[in-house]
N, C-alpha and C positions, 0 to 999 in steps of 0.2 A: 354062609356068612360072608360079610364084606370086611376085608382087612383094611383098616385105616392105619398106615404107618405114620408116626408122629401124631397119633390120635389123642394124646393128652396135651398137645401143644396149643398154640394160639388158634390158628385156623382149624387144626385137627379136632379140637374139642367141639367147636361149633359144627363142623361137618359131621362128626359122630352123632351129635345131638339131633341134627336134621335127619340123618338116616334112621335113627331110632324113632323119631317122630313119624316117619313114613312107614313104620312097621318092620323095618329091616332088622336083622340080627347082625351084630358087629363084633369083630375081634379088634380091640383097640390097643395098638402096639406102641410101646415107648421104652425109653431107657430106664425110667423110674416108675413102673406100674404101681408101686405102693402109694404113689400120690393119689389122693382121692379125686376121682373125676367130678369136679364140683358142679358141672353143668348137667350131669345126668345120673340118675339112680334107676337103672333099668332092670335090676334083678338078673335073671338068666338070659335076658335079651342081649346083654353085652358082657364080654369077657375082656379084662385087661391082661395083657401079656407083656413080660419083659422081652425086648427083642433088639437086636443090632443088625440093621440092614446090610452092614458091610461084611457080615459073617453069613455066608451062604448056608452052611449047615444049620446055624441058629434059625435062619429064616425058614428053611424047608421044614424044620421041626414043627413050626406052627401048623403047616398043612397036614402033618401026620396026626395032630391032635384035634384039628377043626376042619370042617368041610368048607374051604374058601371058594366062593363063587365070583368074587370081584375084588379089586384092589384099588384103593385111593392112596397114592404115594405122596405124602406130605412131609415125611421126615427129612430134616436137613442134617446130613452126616458131616462129621469133621468140623463142627462149629468150634471156634477157638483153637484150631490147630496151630501148630508152631509156624507153619509156612503156607502160603497160597497153594503150593504144589500138593501138600498133604491134604488140604481141604478139597481141592479138585479131585484128587485121586479117591478120597473117601466117598464123595458124592457120586462119582462115576462108577465106582465099584458097587455102591448101593443100588444105582439104577440098573446095572446089568443083573444083579442078584434078584431084584424085584421082577424084571422081565423073564428071567430064567424060571423063577418060581411060578409066575403066571402061566407060562407055557406048560410046566409040569402039572400044575393043578387044573389046567384047561378052564381058566376063568372066563367069564363072559366079557369082562371089560377091565382095562387098567386106565385110571385117570392119573395123569402126572401133573404136578404143580409146576407151572412156568411163571413168568412175571411180566408186567408192563414194561420192565426195564429192557426187554429185548428190542423194543422199538427205538431206543436211544440213538439219535442220529439219523433216523429214517426220514425220508422226504415225504411229509404228509401235510395236508391242509385241513386242520381242525379235528380230524378223527383218525384213530388208529384202526385200520381194518386188518383182519387176519391175513389177507392176501397181499399186503404191502411188502415189497422187497426189504429184507432186513440187512443192515450193514454187517459185514463180517466182524469188524472191530467192536469191542465193548469197553466202556470206561470203568467197569466194575466187574469183580470176579463173579458175582451172582448171575447177571445176564449172560456172561460169557459161557458159564456152565449150562444155563438153561437153553441157550441156542443150540449147543452141541447135543443136549439131551433130546430136544425136539427132533433134530435131524436123525439121531439114532432111533428114536421111537418110531418115526415115520418109516425108516428102513425096515425095522422089525415087523411093523404092521404089513408092509408090502411083501416081505419075503416069507413070513410065517402064517399070515392070516390072523394073528393075534390082534384084537381090537384095542388099540392104544390111542388115547386121546390126551392132548396137552391143553392145559388151561392157563391162559395168560392173565394173571390176577393183578388187579389194580392196587392202589394204596389202601391197605386194610387198616381199620381202626375199630376199637371197641373193647369190651371186657376180655381180660387176659393178655392184652397187647402190651408192648413195652411203653413205658411212660414218656419216651421221646424217640423220635426217628430222625435219621440224617436226611431223609428224603422228602418229608412234608411236616407241616407244623401242627396238625390237629391233635395228636396224642399229647404233646407238650402243653397245648392250650387247654385241653380238658383238665389235665392234672393241675395246672396252674389255677384254673378257675375253682376247682374243688378245694385246693389247698389255700386259696386266697392270696396267692403271691404272684409277682410279675414273672414273665417268661424270661428265660436266660438267652441272651444274645438276640440280635435283631431278627424279627419275623416280619416280612413285608405283607402289607394288606392285600395286594393284588396277586401275589404268588398263588398259583392254582395247580391242581392235579385232579385226576379222576379218583375221588375218594369213595370207598365202598364199605358199608358197615359190615362187621364180621358176621353178624347173625344172618344177613342176607347172603353173604359170600358162602357160608357153610351150606345154606339151602340150595344155592345155585350149583355147587359142586355135587351135592347129593342128587340133584335132578339129572345132571349129566351122567352120573354113575348108574342111575336106575332107569334111564330112558330106554324104551324098547328098541329104538333104532336112532342112530345119529348120522347126519349127512356129511360130516366133516371130521378131520383129524385134529383141528385146532379151534379153540373157542376163547374169545375174550370173556373175562368174568369181572365186571365192573358196574358202575352206576350209569354209564352212558352219557355223563356230563362232567364238566370240570367244576370244582368247588374252590373258591378263594378263601384265604385266611380270614378276610373280612366277613364272609358269610358264616364261617365257623364261629367267629366271635359274636356275631349277632345272635346266632342260635344259642350259644352258651349264655349270653346275657339274659335270655328269657328263662333259662334253666337255673342260673345263679345270679339273681338280680344284684346290681351294684358292683359287680366285678369289672375292672377296667384293665386290659392287658397291656396297652401301650404299643400298638403295632407301628412299625415304620411305614410311611406312605409309599405308594407305588409298588413296583416290582424290584426284586433283587437285581442289582446292576449286572448286566451280562446274561440274565436268565432268558431262556428261549420262551416263546409263547407256548402255553400249555395246550395239549391236545387230549381228547377224551377217548376212551375205548368204545368202538362201535360194537354194540351187543346184539345186533340183529340176528346173528346166528344162534346165540343163546336163547333169545326169545322165541325164534321161529321153531327150534327143534325141541324145546322143553316147556314153552309157555311161561317161562320165568318172568315175574314182575317183582320188583323190590317191595318189601313191606315197611321199610324204614326210610322216610325222607330225612333231610338233615335235622329238622327240629325234633322229630321223634327219636332219632339216633342220639343226638346230643343229650336229651333228657334221660334216655335209658342209660347211657354211659355214666352220666353224673350220678344218678341214683345208685348205680352199681358201686361206684367208688365211695359215695357217702355212706353206704352200708358197711364199710370197713374193709372191702377188698382192696389189696394194695395195687392191683393192676387189672 
């Protein structure tokens, strides 16, 4: 069985669904397993388990009750902690516990969630490639932790032979996501369109990022977990192109006719030119191709919210 930590969360739910659709059996770990996994009803193909990755004994107990053959580590530990130090310590402890458990269980592969944010400040021309040198400094706590996690994962792979793969995930949007993001405008735009109200604060028409629909993201991660062999330790997981707020609004206009968001013209003052994730490695090693272009994704998300789902 494949253990998905954070498997009832945003990306975790879609990754679990994709693995189940591929015929895999999953242990879906989370802090609140009593929550109904709204995206899957798989019978005995999936088991939801309460787990805390910061507690090694709790984590190892999962392996005593289930035969774990692979791990997708998506859980974010320490969210809402009182201090940045507490959050960093919780996530680092969870990382080491997952790697220790993987070694004890002799799993085939561990996939670790990283982020497009690790490229912040990198010297690139249009596309982020996995081999571009990364700046040591980070402007945010999340990419700071993810950079260190990638280094530690690579060291573990080299010294123990454990197959550990880091996935640098783009700006993800779609069902179960937060209604607003500090990093890109699409979630707020979708919720505003469905709710029929204006966006809060200025969103600029030409601000852009590599947006990736969460259903495609889950499938890409599932393919990386289940591939017979991989050629690299790091993979970008994204759309392979930048998408502007203007393009999002145009797609939403087709899904919700008559809605007018009132974007500010141009780009946010001082904003750097956007780059996209180069996904050649992902395509080459897994054959992945996205199933959701912007129009299909916007329509799918609008229908999801219109059906009464809050996020």
